[in-house]
N, C-alpha and C positions, 0 to 999 in steps of 0.2 A: 504493500499500499505507500503510496506516494501521499508524504503527510509537509506541506508547507504552514509557515506562520510568519505572521507579521513581525514588524520590529517592535522591539520590548520598550525601546524609548520614547515612540510617539512621535517622533522626529521626522519632518518631511512626510507624514501618514496622514490618512484622512482620518479625522476622529472617531468614525463608525468604525474603523478596522484595527482599533487600539483594543488587545484582549479577545480578536477575534482568528479564530484558525479555521483553515478551511482543507478537507482531505478529499481524496479523489481514489475510489475504489472500484475494481474489477471484478464483477460478478460474473457465477458460472455460465451464464447465455451469452461474455463475452461481450456484454453493453457494459459501460461507465457508470458509475453511479456516484455522483457529486453528494458529498454531506458537509454543512456547515457548524460548527460547533461555537456558538457563543458564549461567549466568559464575562461573568461580571467584570466591570473595570472598577476601578477605585471607589467610584462614587455610588457603588452599588446598583449602578444602571444599565442597564441590559441596549445595547446600543446597537439598532440593526443594520444590516450592511445595506447600502442604497443600491437599488434595483440595476442601476446601469455600471454597476460593478460586479455582479454577479455573474459569473462563466454560465453561460448558456448549454442546456446540456447537449450531449453528442448527438448529431443525427441518428434515426432508427435506421437500420440496414434490411431487415426485414420484417414483415407483419404476422402475428398468429391468427389463423381463424380456426377456431376447434383444435384439431390434433397438430396441424400442419403449419408450418412456416413457409411465407411466400417471399422470395426476394423482391425487396420494393422497386428495383431495377428494371424488373419485368413485370410488377403489378397491373400497372394501367392496361397494357395491352393484354396479360392474360384475363384480365376481369372483362375487359371489351368484349373479346372474342367468347368466351363463355358464356357472356350477357345474351348475346345474339343467339349464338347456337341452342341455348335453351328457350328465348322467345321464339325464334323460329318452330322449335319443337311444341310447345305453346301453343303459337299461332296454328301448327299444323294437326293438333290432337284434338282441341277444340271441338271443330265442326266434328270428327270424325265422334266424339263422344256424344255432342248435342244429337246427331242423325239417329245413333242408335238409341238414345232415351227417350226420341220421341217415337221412333218406332215400338218400342217396349212399353209405351203405353204413357209414358211421363211428357213433362214438357220440358222447354231450356230453361227453365226458372226451377224447377226440381233439380237438374244437373249442376246449376249453381248454387243451391241450398247445400244437396249431400255432397259436394266437391268441397265445398268451404268447410264442412263439418271435419272433415279428414285434415285441414290444412295446420290447424294448432297441434292437431294430435301428433305428428309427424314433425313438427318442429320441436315439443318439448321431448319426444323421445331423442331426437338428437342432443338436448341441451342437458337432459339428466345423463345421456351416456357420456359426454363430454366431460360430467363433473364427476360420474364415478370411475372412468378409465384414463380420463388424458390430465385431466386438472382439478384437484380437489377446491382448488381457490375460485372456480368458474361462481360467477354471481348467475343467481336464479330470477331476481329481480332488475327492473330497469334502472340506470341509475338515475337519480332526480324524483322528479313527477308523473304520475300515470296518466296525467291530463294528454298529455303530447302521442303517447301511442292509442290512447281510446278514440283522439281526434282522427288519425291517420287513419285507426280501424274504420271509423264512421265515414271518411271519406272514399276508403279502397270499396266499403261497401255500396254506396252511391254509386260510385264509379260503374261498378258491376251491374246494379238494379236498373239503372239509367239506359245504360247500352244494352241489355240483353231483350229489356222491353220494347227498345226502339229498333232492335237490329234485322229482325226479320223482314223479308224482302216485300211483303205486302203492304208495310208499313214506310220502311226507308229504304229507297232504290240502292242497288248494290253498288252503282256508279256514284251516285251521292255519299256511301259509306266512306270509299276510301278517300275522297274530297275532304270531308267533315274531319276523319281520324287525323287528318295533319296538323288541325287546330292545335292538337296537342305542342307543338312548336313553340306557338309566338304564346301561347297561354302560359307556359312555363315559362318564358322569357319577361312575361308582364309580372306574373305573380311572384317570380322569386326579385324582383326589384321592387314592390310594393310592399313584401313582408321583409325580406333580410336585407332591402337595399343594395342589393349588388346587383350593377349592370354587364355589358359584356364591350369590349372594347370592339372599335372599329371594324378590324380584323375580322374578329371572333363573328360579327352579327353578318359580317359579309358571308364567311363559311354557312352561317345559320341560313342565309337567302337560299345559299348554292343549294342546301341539303332538301329544302321546299322543292326547288325546282326539278331536282332530281325526283323527288317522292310526285310531282304532276307529272313528271315524265312517264314514270311508271303507271299511273293510274288513267290515265288518257285512252288505253286501249276501252276500259270500261265506261267512260265518258261517250266514245263516236260508235262502241259496239262492234271493235275491228276482231278479225279473226281471231278466235281462239280467247276472246275475251269472258265468255260465259254469261255475258248480261248485256242487257240492250238499254242504253239510254231512255228508251220510249216506254219499256217493262216495267211492271211493280211499281209499288209506293200506294200510299193511300188515295182519296179523292175526298174533296172538301178543304175544310180548313185542317184537317188529318193531314194533307198533304206539305202542311208546313209545320204543324206542329211535330210530328214525328221527326222530320230532320232536325229542328230544333232541340228536339230531346235529347237524340243523339248527339249532340255537337256539346249541347250541356255537360252529358255524361264524363269530358275529359277535362271539363273544369276541375271536380274534385280528382283528377288523375295529375293532375297542373299542382294544384296546391300540395298535394300530400307528397311528392317529389322533393317541393321546395322545405317542406316541414322536417320530412328525412334528412334532406343536407342540415338543416339547423340543427337538427339534434344530433346526427351522428358527425360533424366536423368539433366537438367538444372534445376535448383530451381524453375525457372519461369514457368516451361512448363504447357502450358495447353490443356490436349491430346484432350478432344472433340474438341476443336477449331481448333485445329493443324488435326485432321483426317478429319474434316468435309471440309476444304481445300483442302486437300489431293482427297476428292473424285469429289471436283468440278473439279479440273486441271484434274485428271484421265478421268472424262466424256469427257471433250473437247477433250483432247489429243485421247482417243477412236474414237470418233465422226470423228476427223481431220486424223484418220486414215482408213478411209469409203474405199479410192480408192485401198485400199489393197486386195479387197474382187473379184475384178476384173483384178487384176494380171494375164495375161495368166502363167500355172503352179502353181502358189500361191494361188490364192483366190477361191472361189467356183463358180461364176456367170460368164458368158460369156461375158456380156456386162455391162457399166451404168447403160443402159435401164431396162436391168432385174433385176439388182441389187436395184434399186429406186421402183421395179415394187415387189420384194418381201418385203422391207422394209417396203411400205403403207399396203400391207395384213398382215403383221405380227404387225405391229403397230395397225391397226383397231382391231385384235384379243386379245391384252392387254387392250381392254375395252369392251368387247362382251363377251357374253355365248351363242354365238350359238354353233349347235354340229360342225359345221365345222372348228372352231377353236379347237377341241379336250384338250378343257381346260385350254387354255394358262393362260387367266388372273388371274387365283387361284393359278395355280404351279409357274406362276412368281412370284406371290406376294411371295409364300413360301421361294423361292431361296431368293428373295431381302432382305426379312427380316432376313432369316438366314445370310446371307452375309454381311448387315449391323450391326450385333452383332457379328457376329465372328472377323471382321475386328478390331471391338470397344474391344471387350476382349482380341484379341492379342494384339493392342497398349498397353493396361494398363496393360498385363503382362510382355510386354518388359520394358514397364517406370519402375514397384515396385518390376520384378523379376529381378535376374540375368542380363538379357538383352536379344540381338537377339539369341543366342547360345540357351537358356533355353527355348525358344519360340518355336522356330523350333524342339526341342527336345520332349516336351510336345505333338504339333501338329504331331509328331509322332505316337502318338496312334490313330489319325483318321484313319490311314489304316487299321488296323486289326478290329476297332469297326465298321466301314462301312461296310464291308465285313461279319462280325459277322450280322450286320441288315438285309443284303440282303441274309442271310442265313434262316432266320424267316419270310420273306417277301417276297413276289415276285411283279415286277411291272405291269404286264399283263396278261392276257387281261385288267383286273382293278386289280389296287393296292388290295393286300389280303395277309391275313395271311395265311404262307403255309411253315412250319419248314421244312427244310431238311439238313440234317446233312451227310457230304459226307468227305472225304479225305481231302479237302481244308477246312473245319472247323477245321478239327484235327491241322494242319499247323499253321491256324490263332490264336488256342490259345493257342499254343505253342510259337509264336513271342509275343503275348499278353502278356504273364508270363514272356517273358524276356526282352518286352521293358519295361514296367509298374515298376520293382524294380530299374531299370537303370534310369528314370525320378526320383524318390522319391530318390536317392542316389545322382544323381547329385546338385538336389534342396539342400542336407544335406550340400554337401563337398562347397557349392555355399555359403551358411549361415557360414560355417565355417571359411572360409576362410575369410568372412569379418569381422571378430573379429580377426583374425590374417594377415592382408592384406602380410606382410613382408615373409610369409613364400610359397606366392603364386611363382611358376614355371610359366614363361610363355614359350609359345610354338607358334610357326608360325601357 
């Protein structure tokens, strides 16, 4: 242990340094631990060391996630790749799971409720396993108040409820869903500035705009009903006032999604943030709020069932299929667990990306890659009559590839400018 002591006569030494000793100790993890031992001066008063004279702690070289140590140098890239892969998996498995649930006699809201109940079970199981087998000091309760976890859980539930009920093609046309989903990016930029007072520099704002351009290129086939788009701009959608209200409901579903990303950034950027503990409690509160919204499924004109009795009948049938391999269940159990696994991992890596990368905006920028990649996935695979390999390259494939080529470099450059501005924070220009 290296030990440095201040001068004993006090001449030429800051008064607060008299009688102060500073020690530096290397721990078993290879990290440097600083300890300051304050001694009572001749006047028997404890003189604290000025902040500007306290040596900063050494920079972290790795981050521990449950039982794993991830090198900080590669962390952003690893988290970005895992976030994209898991979100693509979630995007792909959700319609497969929902379609099987409907064929089995349930509805989309049943799929949301039943999957939502399993999310906290899985996260708490991993959290307890981590405490028992990896780290006995692992905390089980979130740092600070439960208010933020409750708020984020509520926002997550509202995002799911609004989007699920507005997403059927007879309510919001598929071509509009692609356009409205892009509102997540500007909503996140706006609320991040409003809540955290954090803007983006001009360079990153340009990158964000380029990502939006790439997304619009990707969804152009759906807008104009081009070959391979699978939807027509003139088909689908409600009639009358519903033609306006349902797309508005779908777009409003991304307001809580943007807000929850911002609050996650504020919570996880703290020095003592426990990411896995935080997301575990979020999933619990999300499940509670989703279950409490069961009545929305039989609201006339909004829900998908006509009465509470029919709702509980469908829910009972759907619950039975979650644990059955019967042919009448159309593989709901297997498909549900595919979706649940991809959802849990996608949420975990997205949260870690917000915490260790630039923040909420970078997370939604990275997730913009999911749209073209998921489209390309369905270019080479077909879901019916059984999931199978069947490559089919059409005009839509060309638009998707162009959109991907526009978005990818914009994401890379956004991360580059973000790291550059971290080194020179005074040069950052704030924009609302």
